[in-house]
N, C-alpha and C positions, 0 to 999 in steps of 0.2 A: 889649395886649400890652406890655411890659415892653422900653423900646428903651434904655433906658440900661447901664447894665453889669454882670455878672455879678452881681450879688450878692442880689435880689430872684429869681435862679434855683434855688429853696431851697424845703425845708418848714417851713410852722409849725412843727413841732414840735423845730426846732433852736434856736432862738430861745428856746420855750419852756423847754429844758434849759438856756440858757446864761442867764437869767432866774432860773432858780431856783439855778444856781452861783452865781452872782454874789451872789445876798441869805445863801448858806450857805456861803462863802469857799471851796467848791470850786473857780472857776474856774480860777485859775490852778495849779492840781495841775500838774505835767508828766506827760506820756502820751503814749503811743505808738498809734496805730492803723495799720491793715494791710487793704490790698485782695486780695481771693483771692478765689477761685470754689470751693466744696463740691464741686462737679460741674461734668463738660462738660455744653452742649447732649447734646443724646440723639443719635448718629449723630457724634459730632464726636470726633477720638482727638489734637486739639491745639487752641490757640489762639493767640492772636496779640494781642498787645501793641499797640494805636493807640490814638491819642490825647493821650499825654504831653507832645506839646509845645505843641498848642493848651490843653491842660489848664494848665500852666506858665505862660503866658503868661495867663492869665486869670485864677490865683491871684495871679501879681504885680501884677493892675489890680483884687481884690478888694478893693471901696470902698464905703460906704454914701453914697450923694449925700443932700443935705438935705430931698429932697422924696420920696425914699426912707424916711427916717425918718422926715417928717410923716404919711405914709401908714400905717406902722408904728404911730407914737402916734394916730391919730386913730380907727384902728379897733380897738386898744384888744390891736393883738397883743403889744407891750414897754411895759414901765413906763419913767420917764423914767432911771430909772440904768440899764436897758438900752440905752438910747436915747442915753444919753453915751458907754456902753463902744463902740458899733457907728457910733459918729461920730467915732472913735479908729480902727476897725481898721483893724489892717498885719497881716499875717500875718511871726511873725518868727521860726520854728521852723524844722525841715529836713524835705524830702523824699527820699526815694532811693525809686528802685525799676527795674524792668527797663524797658531802652531799647526804645525803638518797634521794632518788626519781630521780637520776639524772642517765643518759642515759652513755652507758657505751660499748668500743667496743675493738676490737684485738690489746693488748697492751694499753689500759688505765690505764695508774698507780692511782687505784681506792685509794689503801691505801700506804701510806708513814711510815715507822716506824725508828727512829732514836734514837741511844742510845748503847750502850755499846752491844756486843756481846751476850754475855751468855742472858744479861734480854731483849732482844731482840728476842733471835734464840727461848728462852722459851714461847712466845705467840704460837709460828707459827701453832702448830695445834686447838687454841681455837679461832684465827683469822680467819683460813680457814672451820673450821667447821660452825660457825655464818655466814659470811658473802657467805660462798656459798650454805649453806640452805636457807638463807634470800630472798636473790638473785635472785635464781630459781623460789622460787615461786613469789616472784613481776612480776617478767619477763611475768610469765605463767598468773598471774592474770590480769597483763595490755594487754596481748594478746585480756584476754577474755570478756574486759571492755570495749576496740576497737570495739571490734565485737559484742557486747552489743546495742551500738549505744545511748546510754544515757539509757539504759534502767539498774534499778537495779540489784543488785546481792547479793544473801547471802552466805558469805564463811559459807561451814555444812562440813565438811571433819575431823571433831577430831577423828571420829571411825577407820579413813581409815588409822591413821598412830600415834607414839609415842607419848605420853599426853605432854611432855613437848614440843616436834614439832610442836603441834596441836595449843600451843599459842602465839609460834613463826608465824607459817603461817597463823593463824589468824590477827595479826598485818603484815605481809609484803603483803597479799591480802588488807588488808584497804587502807593500805600505795597508793597500785596499782591501789586507784579507788571503792573498792569492798564497799557498802552501810552497810554492817552488819554482823555479826558472831553468828553463836550458839555456841559460846565457853565463856562459863561465866567468866573464869578464866581472857581470854582474856578482856573482859567487865570491870574485876575490876580491872587489870593492867595498861590498854592501854588507857579505856575513849572508846572503842568502841562500837557504838551500837549494841545490842542484840536481836537477832531474834526468836521465834520456833512455831512451830504449832504442829501437833503431830504424830505420829506414826501410823502404820496399825494397831500394838497390840492393840491399845486405842479402836480403832472398834471391831475389833475380840473380848475382852477381854466386851462387851455389846452383848445384846441377840440379839441389829440388829443395821442397820445404823442411824435412825433416832434416837433413844437413846443414843446411841455415840455421835452426833452432838449436841443434846440437852442436855447432860451435858457438854458438853466442852461449849457453848454457856452460859449455865447459869453460869458456874465459868468464863469464862473470857467476856463475853459479843458478841454483834456482831462485833465490831473493832478487830475479829482473824481470824485465817483460816483454812478450814475444808478442810482435805485430802480426797479428792473423788474417791479414784479409786482403792480402797478394794474389792469389787465386779464388778458395774458395773457402769462406768461413768457417762453416760445419767442418771440413775437413782441417783449415788449418788449427783448430781447435781440437781437434783430435791428434795431428799430428804432434801441438804442443805439449799437451799432458803425457802421451809415450815418449816422447822424450827427456821430460823435465819430470814427469811424474805430478801425480795430487796436489802436491806443496807446493807447485809454482806460485810463484807472488803475482801476477799478475797477465791478462793478454789487453792487447789494444785493438780495436776498431775504429779505422778510419775514413772509412767513406758509408753507404746505404741507409737505408732507413734504420737509423739508428736504435728507435721506439721500439722498434720490430726487432731486431737484431739482439737489442741487448736481453729482450726476454728468451731469443731462442737460444743464446749464448749460456745464460745459465742455465736453461733447464739442462743443456747440452754436459756444461763442465758440473753441474751437478749429479748429473746420470755417471761419469767417467770418475767420481769420489770428488772431485777437486771442489771439495763446498769451499773451500777459506781462498783459492783463487780468486782476485778481485778483475772488475773490469772496467778499463779507459776507453772513453771515446772523445775522440776529437775529429775533427774535419769542418771549419766555417764555422766554431761554436761562438756564440754571442750568448748577451744577456735572455734573449727569448728562446733560443734553441734552447740553453741550458734549462729553464721554467717548463720547457713541452716536456722535459725526462724527466723532471721532478717524482713522477710516479713509479718507474721501470729500475728497475738493479742494475744501476750503473752506480760504481762507487768511486769513480773519481774521470775530471774533464782533464781535457788538454786544450787552449783557451789562443791562438795562433790571431792572425788578421785581423778580427774583430776588437779586441784589446790592445792596439800597438798603434791603433790608425782610430782610437778613442769612439770606437762601436759607431758611428756615424759623425760623432760630434768630433775633430781630431782637433779643436781648439776651444778653451774655457770662456771667451769671447772676455777677455780682460783687458781692462784699460789702462794707461799709468797720464795720470791728468793731475795739474798744479790747479791749487785746490787753495797755497795761502800765499803770500808775499808780505815780507816784513812783521806779521799779523794780521795782515789784513785778509779777510776771507774776499774770494777771487772767482769770479760764476763764468763759466764757459754758457748762452745761451744760443749755440745753433740749431734749430729745429730738430726735433728726434736724437741731441746728441749733447743735453743741455746738464748743466752738472751743477751739485749744492756744494756750494761754498764752506771754507774754512776747517780746520782740522778735527778730523770725526773719532769719538769715542762709545764702542758696540758694547755691550751685554747682553746674551740671551737669556732670556725670561721663563723661570720652570715652574710646573706645578710643583706641591707638596710630594707630589707622587715621584718627580723627577721627569717628566715629561714637558718638552719643551713646548711654551704658548707664543712665544714671536720673540723677535730680533729686534730693540733698542738701539737708534744711534742716533746720537747726537752732536751737532755740528758746535764745535767751539765750547764746549762744559762738558757734565759728566751730567749721565743719567741717574737719576732720582734710584737711589739703592732700594732695592724690594728682596724680601727672602725669596731666597733661593733663587737669586742673580747670579748669572757668571760672566765675568770678565770675561771679552775673547782676546785681547790685543796683549801681549807680553814684550818683552824687551830682546831683540834679536844684535843691535852693532848700537854701542853706544861711546861718544865722542870717535868712532873712527872702531871702535874693539870688540870683537866679537863676543857675546854672551854665551853664556852654558845654554845647550840646548836640546830639547827632550833626544834619548835614542830611534832609530826605527822601531825598535820592537813597542817601546812606546807610547809613539805617533800612531801603529796601529792598533793596540788597545785602546789608543783615544777614540779612533776611525770608531770601534765597535761599539764603545761605549755609547757616541755621540750618535749612532744611528740606533741603538735601542731608545733613546731618549724623544726623538722624532713622532709625530703620532704615527700607525700603521699607516695610513694611506698617503702618508709620504715615501714609503719603499712601493708602493705600487711602480710596475713598469710601463704602464698608459699612460698617455699626457696629462696633464691637469697643474693646478697651481703650483706655487710652490710650496714644500711642505709644512711651513711656517711663514706668516706674513711678518715685513718687515714693515718697523716704523723711523722714518727718519725725522728727524725734529732740525729744523734748519736754525740759523743763527737766527736771533730776534731784528 
């Protein structure tokens, strides 16, 4: 596994193109590439941009070190001319795009990469890898947050995905509105609040449930969460309150018919005087199961597998396509994969009330400005230099406002058309 920088997190064919372009003299041609989705995943009404901040940092440090170049030469991937070019690689172009937390729809130009052909094409795999993963997680998480109706959700899916993907998923789900994560690396790297209860193994370790609960409370105090479904949930709740008292912070239920169990647990806790003890539910939670518990006395959710796998849509379906060469629009005409040539500019159009009505995209031009239009793209890298970007908290706030702005039908979990239409005005 590559343990250095991001340079080898790429596909062989990118270096094949660079080698040929260096030989025929086209490597230096000014080009524009765009990232967009031809369609949203099945059942989705919007996408969420995520991963841009991570990506810009990776591009700023995108270098081929001597060991990596030796590998490429010794394995015959590149010739000496290409190896020399890679040794001096620095991205010197411009990158613009939608900010993190922005909604996107089919055709939205969420990232625009401008520069020389070779320096842009070598970034394709990295760009798509980061944005496809993080945007898929953020979209799934945003749907869960909507379904939760203000109740907090804990991201707890680290054990269900690749170890590095787990960190990125924790960040993307927090951007989408999750309250915390179980992943400590994400907590350290991104400042995300972390939380954790205990596993059934801890209860099984001890001779009986009260002993296990007593040990946890002795170590962490009453401001902890006791897992009460190892044996019998009702008895588990009685044991928890007997050990911790009625001011125990929370109990967690991880199995069974959560709708029925939440009601029964709330009634039992109240009868024991633990009226302020919260109920946390987990166990294969997704946006649909969360929605079914909307009327139940649940205080917090834990989501794992569904969120880190995009809840059925593990990729955002983004592509990276060349749309302009030396100022001239270029168009791919393949059946079902055609592109609109030329660099795009996009605005989100709104009613005076703030409700979004449509997205207008113009190729090689600027949309006619109307009152309440919002320009969607901003500069991330200019002349190879990263620009100031929103903080993670600012991106969280931005997504919250974007979701408020779309028509309420766009928040439905059922399949349907994109939340707003996209109008693409091609080059005349």
